[in-house]
N, C-alpha and C positions, 0 to 999 in steps of 0.2 A: 717580525714573525714570518715564517715560511709562506704562510698564506698570502702575505702582502708582496711576495717576490714579484718583481715587475713582469717577469716573463709569463707568470700565470694569468695576470690581468690582461696584458698586451696580447698574448696569444689568443685568449678567448675573444677579445674585441676584434682581432683580425679575422678569426673564423666567423664571428658574427656578421661582419660586413660581407664576407664571401657568401654566407648563408642567405643574406637578404637579396643579393644580386641573383643568385641561382633561383631563389623562390620567385623573384619578380618576373623571370622569363618562363615560369610555369613548371620548373623542376622542383617538385614538392614531396611531402609525405615520407613514406618509408625509403624511397629512392634517395631523396636528399639526405636523410639522416644517415643512411648507410654510406653514402658517398663521402660525407664529412668525416665519418669515423675512419674510413680508409685513408683519407688525406692526413688525418691526425697521426695515424700509425706511421705513415711514410715520413712525415716531418720529424717525428721522434726518432725513427730508425736511422736517418742519415746523420743525426747528431750524437748517436750513442754507439756507433760501430756496427749496427746491424747491416746497414748499407755503407759503402765507401762515402767518405765525407763529400758533401755537396753533389751527390749523384742525382738527387731529385732536382735540386736547383739548376744544375747544368742541363738536365733534360728539358726543363721548361725554358731556360734562357737561350740555349744554343740550338735546340731541335724543334722549336715551335715558332710559328709566325708571330711577329710583334702585335698584330691586330687580334691575336687570340683565336682566330678562326679554326685552327686545327688542334687546339689544345685539348679539347674534349676527346677527340679521337686518339690522341697520343696517350692520354691518361687511361682511357679504356684499354688500350693495347698494353700499357704498363700493368694494369690490374690483372690482365690475363697472364702476363709473364710471371707475376708474383705468385700466381696459383699453379704454375707449371714447374715440375722438377727439372733440374738442369739437363738431365739425360733425355728428356722428352721435348726439349725446345728445338725449334727449327734451326738447322745449320746456318740458314741465311739471316738469323736474327741480328739486327744491328748491334755493334759492340756496346753502345751506350745503354741498351736494354739488357743485353746478356749479362752485364756486370751486376744487375740486381739479384739479390738472394731469393731463393724459393722460400716462401713464408708458410703456406699451408694454413692449418687451423680454421678453415672455412671462412676466414675473413674476406678473401677475395674470390670465393667460389661462385657466389650468386652473380648472374648476368644482369647488369643494370643498364637502363636506357642511356644512350649517349647524351651527355649534358650539352651546354652551350656556353662559350666564353667570348668575351670581347677584350679589347686592349686593357681596359681598367681592371677587369677581373683577373686577367693574366698578371698584371702588376701587383694586385692584392696577394696572389699566390706567391709571387717572387718575394714580396715583403715578408710574408710568413716564413719563407725559407731562410731569411736573414736572421731570424731569432735563434737563440741557442735553446733548442727544445730539450736538451739534456737537463736543463735546470728546472723543468716542471715537476710538480708533485702530482703523481697520478691520482691520489686521493682528493686533492684540492681541485685539480683541473677538471675532474669529472663533473663536479657540480657547476663549475664555471662554464664548461662546455655545454652542458645541458641548458644553462640559462640563456645562451645565445639564440636558442630557438624561439624565444619570446621577447619581443621588443620591450615590453613593459618590465620584464624581469631584468633585461640587460641594463636598464637605467640604474639599477642597484646591483650591479654585477657581483655575484658572490654573496648576496644578502642572506641566502638560505644555506650557505655552506657550513658544514659541521667541522669545527677545528680539530686538528690532530690531538691537541691537548685534551679536549673533551672526550674524544674517542678512547684515549688512553685511560681516562677516568673509569671507563667501563671495562676495558680488557685487562687492565692491571689486576684488579681484585678478582676478576672472573677466572683467569688462568695464568696470566703472564708472570705475576709475582711468584706464584708457586713453582712455575717452571724454572725461573731464574734461581730460586732458592734450592731447588733440586739439583740444578747444574752445579751450583757452588758446592753441594755435598758430595757429588759423585765424580767431579772432574779429576780427582787425584787417583781414581781407580779405573784403569782402562776398560775392564770388562763392564763395569757399571755404566761408564760413559758411552760405550758402544750400545748398550741396551737403552740408554736415555735417548741416543740419536735415533734408534729404531722407533722409540715411542713418539718422537716428534713427527716422524713420517706417517704414523697411524692416526694422529689427531685429525678430526674433521670439524668443520665449522659451517654453520648454516645461518644466513640472514634472511628471514622470510619477508623482509620489506627493504631490499638492499639498495634501491635507488641506483645511483651511479657507482655503487660498490665501495663507498668510503670506509665502512667498517671492515669489509673483507680485505681491502687493500692494505690498511694499516695493520690488521692482524697478520696477514701474510708476510708483510715486511718485517714485523717484529719476530715472527717465527723463523724466517730465513736468517735474520741477523743473529739470532740465538744459535741457529745451526752453524753459522759461520764461526762463532766462538768455539763451538764443539770441535769443528774441524781443525781449527788452529791448535787446540790442545792435543788432539789425536795425531796431527801431522805437523809438529813444530818446524817452522822454516820450510815447509813443503817437502819434508823428507819422504822419499819413497813414492812421491806422487807423480804419476806419468800422465794421467788424464783426470783433471779435477772434476770433470763432469760426471765421472763414475762414482764420485764420493757423495754428491748431493742427492739427498733422498726426499727432501720436502719439495712439494710441487703444487701448482695451482689447482690441480684436480682434487685436492683435499677440501676445496671450498665450494659451497653451494648457496644459491640464492633464489628468491622469487621477486620479481619486479612487475608492477602493474602496467607500466608503460614500456613500449618496445625500445625507444631510443635510449633511455637510461640503462636498460638491460644490455644493450649493445656496448655502451660506454663502459659498463662494469666489467664486461669480459675483456675488452681491450685494455682497460686500466690494469687489470691483473697481469696481463702480458708485459705491460710497460714496467711495472714495479718489479716483476720477475727479472727483466733484463737489467734494470738498475742494480739489483742485488748481485746478479751474475757479474757485472762489471767490478763490484767490490770484491767478489771471490777471485776474479782474474787478477786484480791488483794484489790481493793478499798472497796468492800462490805463484805470481809471476808468469802466468800463462793465460791466454785469452780463452774465455768460455762464453758461448752463447747458445741458447736452446733454439736454434734455427736449423731446419724448419720446425715450426710449432707442432708438437705432437700431443700436448696436453692442454686442457683449457678448464677454466672455472665453469662450474655447472650452473648457469644462470637461466632460470625458466621465466618466460614472459607469461604472466597471468595474474589472477586475483588470489592472493595468499589466503583469503578467508573462504575460498571456494575450492582451491586445489588441495587434494589430500597431501599433506607434507610427506607422508611415507612414499609417495610416488616420486618425490624429488631426491630424497635420501632415506635409505632404510634405517629404521630406528636403531637397530643393533650396530650400525656403523658410526652413528653420530656421537660426537663428544660435547659440542657446545652450540647453543642457540644464542644469538646476539643481534642487536640492531636498534634502530630508531624508527619504530612504526609511526604512521601518520598521526598528527595531532588534529583531531576534529572533535570539537565539543558536541554534546548531545543535541543542542539546539541548532547546530549548523550542519547536521548530517542530512543527506538526501534520504528519501524514503527507502531506497534499496539498501543504503548503508545501515539504517536502523534495523531493517529486516535481517541483514547479515549478523548484526550483534545479537539479535534475539535468537537466531539459529545457533550460532556457535556457543552461546551461553547456556543452551538448553532451555531457553525461554525462562530464565531465572526471574523471580518476581522483581519488578521495578527496573528491569534491564533498560528501559527507555531513557533512564537518566545517565547512562554510562557513556563515557567518551569512546571514540572509535578505536583508540589504541588498545582498549581492554579486550578486543577481539583476539589480538595476538596472545594475550595472557591466557585466555580460555583455551585456545588451541594448543599453546605450548604446554599447559598443565595436562591436557589430555594426552599429548604426544609422549611426554616424559614419564608417564606412570610406570613404575616398576623398573626404572633405569637409573643409571648414574649420570645422566645428562644434566648439565648445569646451564642455566639461562640468565641473561641479563638484558634488560631493555631500558632505553631512555624514554621517559614519559613526562607529560605535563604533571605538575605536582597535584593536580585535582584528583588523581586516583588514590592519593594517600591522605585526602582531607575530605571532610564533609560527608554528604550522604552516599557518595559512591563507594566509600570504604565498606560499609555494611553489605552492599550488594555484591561487589566484586570479591572482596577478600573472604567473606564468609563462605562463599561458594568454593573458592580455591582452598580455603582451610579444610573444608569437608573432603577435598581431594588430596589431603596430606601435603600440600605445598608449603614449604618453609622458606622464609626470607633469610638468606645467608649473609648478604651484605647490602648496604644501601648508602647512596649519596643523598643526603637530605636536600631540601630546596636550595638550588643555586641558579645563577643566571647563565643560561646556555645561549651564547651569542656568537655571531659570525665575526671572523677577524677581517673580513673584506669590507669594501665600501658599502654604504647603505646598511649598516649593521642592524640585524633583527634579533632581538633578545626575547627569550621565553623563560619563564620560571619552571624549572624541570627538576626531576628526581631521576636517579638511576637505581633500579631494583634488581638485585641478583637473587635468583630463587631456584629451587630444585624440589624433587619429590623425596628429599631426605634432608636432614639437618646437619650442617657442618658443626664440628666441635668448636671451632673458633669463628665467631661472627663479628663483623665490623660495621660500625656506623661512621660515615664521614660527615662531620658537622661543619657548617659554615658560619663563622661569626659575622662575616660579610658575604652576601651571596655573589659578589663580584670577584672575590678573592679565593685563595686556595683553602681547602678544608684541613681540619686536623682529625686524626683517626681515633676512634673510641672503641675499645673492645666491649662486646655486649654478650650477655648470657642468652638473651632472646630478643628478636626484633619483631615488633607487632606491625599491624597494617598501617599504623600512623608513623612508622619508621622510628620508633622509640624503643629503648631497652625497657620493656615493661610487659605486663600480662597481655594475653591475646583477648582483647576486648573489641567489640564492634558497636559503635555508638549509633543507635537507631532512634527515630522520632518517638517521643513520649507525649501523652496527653497532659500529664501533671509532673511537677518537679520531683526528681528522685530524692532530693533532700527535703525533709519535713519542715525545716526552718526557712525555706525559701518562699517568698510571696508569689502568689499566682500572677502570671503575666499572660496577656492575650493580644491578639491583633487589634489595630485601630479600626476605624470605620471604613467600610468598603461600599462606596455608593453604587457602582455600576450604572452610571448616569450618562455616559457619553460625553462627560465634561460640561453638561448644561447647568449643573448646580455650582460649578467652580468658577471663580472670577479673580482677575488681577485687580489691584486698587483702581486702575483706570476704568476697567469694565464695570466694576461695582458702582463707581460714581455715575457713569452714564446710565446704568440701569435704575439707580435710585432717582435720578433726575426724571426718568420716564415713569417710575413707579415709586413715589415717595413713601408710601405706606409699607414698602418692603424693607425699609432700613432696619427695623428691630429684628428682622429674621436673618440678618447676615451675621455669621460667626467667623472668627479667625480660623483658618484651616492650616494645619501643620503636618508636613510629611518629613522624610529624612532630608530632602534637599532644602526645604524651607527652614527647618530647625538648624541645620549646620551652616547655612549661608545667610541667615537673617533675611530671607525673602518673605515679603508680605503677600498673603493669599487669603481669599475669602470663600466661604461656602454659604449658599442660600439654603438654609435648613427649614423646610416646610413640613417636616414630619409631625410637629406639634401644633401646626396651624389649623384652626377650625374651618369647616366649609364656609361658614359665614364670612370669615376674614378673607378667605381665598376669593370669594365672589367679588370682593371689593378691590382685588389686585389682578386685573386681566393679564398684565405682563407676566406675573408669576404663573398664572394658569397656562400661558403659552409655553413656559419652560417645562411645566409638568407634562404637557402634551408631547413635547419633543423627547423627554425622557421616556415616556410611555412608548412612543414610536420606535425609539432606539432599542428598547428591550424586546419589543415584538418582532423586530427584524433579526434578532439573535438566532444563531443556530443551536444554542444551548436551551434545552427544555426548561431548566431551572430559571434561566434569565427571562424567558418569555412569560413564565408564571409570575414573575415579579412585576410585570406590567399592570397587574391588578391592583397593586399598591404603589403607584409611581412616586408618591411623596416620601416613601420610606427607603432606607438603604438596604442593600443585600445583607450586610452585617453591620450591626450597630453596637458601639462600645463607648458610652458616654459617662465617665465617672462623675460623681457629684462632689468630689473633692480633688485636691491636688494629686497628680499622678506622675509616676516616673516614666519618661519617654526613652525608648531604646531604638535608635535608628535601624532600619532594616538593611541598609547598605551604607558602607563607609569605606573610604579610601584605604588601600593597603599601605600607603605611605605613613599613616599615623601610627604612633606607638600605642595610643589609647583611642578607643572609640568614645567620643563625647556622649555621655548620658546627661539627663537633666530633669528637673521637676517643672511641671507645667500646670497652670491654673485650669480649672474645669471649664472656664468660658471659651477656651480654645479647643477645637475639635481635632482629634488626631486622625490622620488618614491610615489606610491599610498598608502604607509603606513604612510604618513604624509599629513598634510593639509597646504596650503600656501596662503598667501595674499601679493600681490605686492604693494597694496596701503597703507599698514599699516605703521604707523609712530611710533616714540618712545612713544608717548602718548598711542597709542593702545597697544603696547607691555606692557606698565606699567599697564594698566587696566587688561589685560589678565593675567599678572603675579602676580596679587594681591590675597590676601586671600579671597577677596570678590568673585572673579571669580572662585577660587578654590572650595569655598563652593558650588556655583551653579553647578560646574562640578561634584562634588561628589554625588549630588542628582540626576542629570539628565543623567549622562553618563552611558553607559552600562558597562559590565565587561567581560574581557577575563581571565577566572579563577578569581584571585583576583585583577588583574591589571585593571586600568581605560582604557576604550575605548572612546577616544574623538571623537565625531561625529560633523561634521559641521552642518548637518541638525537638529540634536537634541539638542546639547549643545550650540554651537556657535550662530547659527541663532536665538535661543530663548533667549539668554542672555540679560537681561535688562541693557543697558548701562546708565550711568548718563545722565539725561535729562536737568539738570539745572546747570551744572558745569560752573564756570566763566573762563575767559581766564587765570586769575591768578592761579586758582586751576589746570587748565590743564598744565600750565607751571611748577608747582611744581611736578606734576606727571611725566612730561618729565624729569625733573632734577633727580628725584628719580629713574626713569627707567634707565637713563644713569649711575647712581651710582651702580645699580645692575650689569650692563654690565661691568663697570670698576672693580667691586669687583671680578667678574669672571676672568677678565684678569690678576689679580694678581697671578693666579695659572695656568700658561700656560701648565704645565705638567699634570694637573688633568682633567679628563673627567667630563662632566656634571653629569654623574652617581655618580662620586666621590663627586662632589661639593654639590649635593642635597641629598646625603645619610644622614639620620638623625643623624647618628653616627659620620660622618666626615665633615659635613657642616662647613666651616670656619666661625669664628666669624664675619669677615668683611662682608661676604655675608649675614649672618643672620641679622646683623645690617642694611644692605642696604635694605633688604626685609621688615624689620619692618618699616623703614622710608617710603618705597613705600606704604605699607598697610595703613599707617596713611594718606598719601596724597590722596590715592584713596578713602578711607572712607569719607574724607572731601568733595569729589565730590558728594557723595550721600546725606550726611546730617551732620550737625554739632555735633549731639549727638553721642558718641562712641557706637560701637557695642560690646556687652558683650560676645557673644559666637557665634558659628556657627548657632545654632538654631535661634538666634536673627537676624542674617544676612538673613537667608532664609525666615523668616516671612516678612522682609522688601522687599526682592527681589520678592517673590511671589505676594505681594501686588502691587509692581511696574509692574510686568509682567501682572497682571490683568488689570491695568490701560492702559498699552501699547496695549494689545490685544483688549481692548474696542475701542481704536482709530485706530486699524489696521485690522478690520474684513476682509478687502479685500485681505490680504496677502495670497498667495498660500501656501497650505500645501501639503505635499506628504506623502504617507503611509509608 
């Protein structure tokens, strides 16, 4: 892979060492960052024909002292020369400095303090000069170069780099595929081809979270490569071309960006110049004449600032812009700083429940506002959480009210670095506009680590499914009348004073033997899935007379009461008046179905199970006393799992199963016959029987994709088949197919149940 090209990693590491040495002597902050960006440009320039070959290396090697004592002065002099036109340079300028080209572009305009070098630092710079900098990828190197500024980041150099392949996943459907198709149509007609060339020069691109410019760099490169193909057709063999520079119309000033941090913003601007020169070398090769845009006259328009606070119109006028694209920051709602939460509230118009939204949604809100009444198209990379669970109803309902249409989408895939220390995130790419494309496309991944296949869609909803525009919101009761009621387990709010491990229970009973009958097995999601033994001291039904005979229990009650009184929540402090009772109590008098609140995303099925009433369920599980084997079968099926994956929230990457959001909105079969239900019951029992064959294995073991027994796999396959038959006779081909059906059924059920109460 290009990203693993040795020069990219080695160059970044060498710059990292030089950075550390300069920082160690007190040369820091903006000055250091600017200094390194200048050195980067010079190193690249002497290997790509901007400077004569080895001009910088020879300046350092032949014209500075070996101890490095005068190197900083020589470099500052060089920077001044690079910012001075040839005609304005002193006649007495030494030949080895006069040979450097005039660069311009403001890169060397600012006066920086003189740095300091020693012999080791001089050798570091000479080592960097020995690399072939012509081989770097400006898109890749930008992120690597930024990472040298942080020693912790450098240990996993490139871990947060965005691969070119992933960037192309966004820009291809956004605009590039259409441009290439248009080129294929017009290339045989010169007039149309000339018009197409002019169109390329008018396109403008804006990345409002541009970082080191990865998306802008790759977009510019692809646009220039397409322009080159246009020029080859217009001027075959270079016929009639005297100055190829006069033919090139696409330039870096068609690109705009906003970046929060100053250093990446500087890198982005320089990276655009670097890729511009790389393409100019290809143009030179194609037409047999050297072309370089030196001195620099145009530059990418990169603004240093906060994209959620800067008016985008001040960066580029709305009527000039063609496309918005990028990879805004991934910060979950729980990890945001107070000021970031405030920003999301502000840009969302303080939409209800905006506090649950990821930080990336801020860019969606601002883009939606910016593109109203225009033909501007947008595409962002985002964590898949904005197309799943509770966020969907908050974000996309608001955007839908603003006539935002999703025109293409990459469904969940693994967005990972190609460099060392790989960092993988589950992402989606969403292309949208304030108008609807005639042809919409969904890119589906059978394996999130592999390439997708394209599916044409009539409509793409907020769950990235070709289906009706529905927004799943929390409900108090099941939408399907044939679904049993499910509720949360017990919520003690006790500070942990009523909960015991087996060892802690034994110690307590030894001290207070009369407490033994009041201990009940306690089960939450972790205990249920992993076979962990835990106990609860339940004193809610204990009489005052009994309590007076158990001073150790009274001590626990006092601790619980003190814990509640110290709470900042008024409702919790009020509970101190009844310290033996739980905040929420749900204790069935018969067997109940347990539904874990959290389960690993690795599992194909969330394990559910029937529990005896002697065991108390915690608030980390959901329970239903009226559930029967048929209900267990429906809930344990691939059909229900598909629904859960789309509508559940996430705790990191784990599924968060919500009764209000997932369970109560699930469309149960509405036309299943008694015979079909009986087959589901039989298949459900077969799943339970298959589990029972492995009494020493936990549910976590049994449902691990690597260790799931063949008997259990076979039983679930039979159950899936029986459940599918309850919905329709035609088989479901994949998860997307299931969701299209379920969303349509959901829409039908909601049309008949408008009176059902929803909760925020």
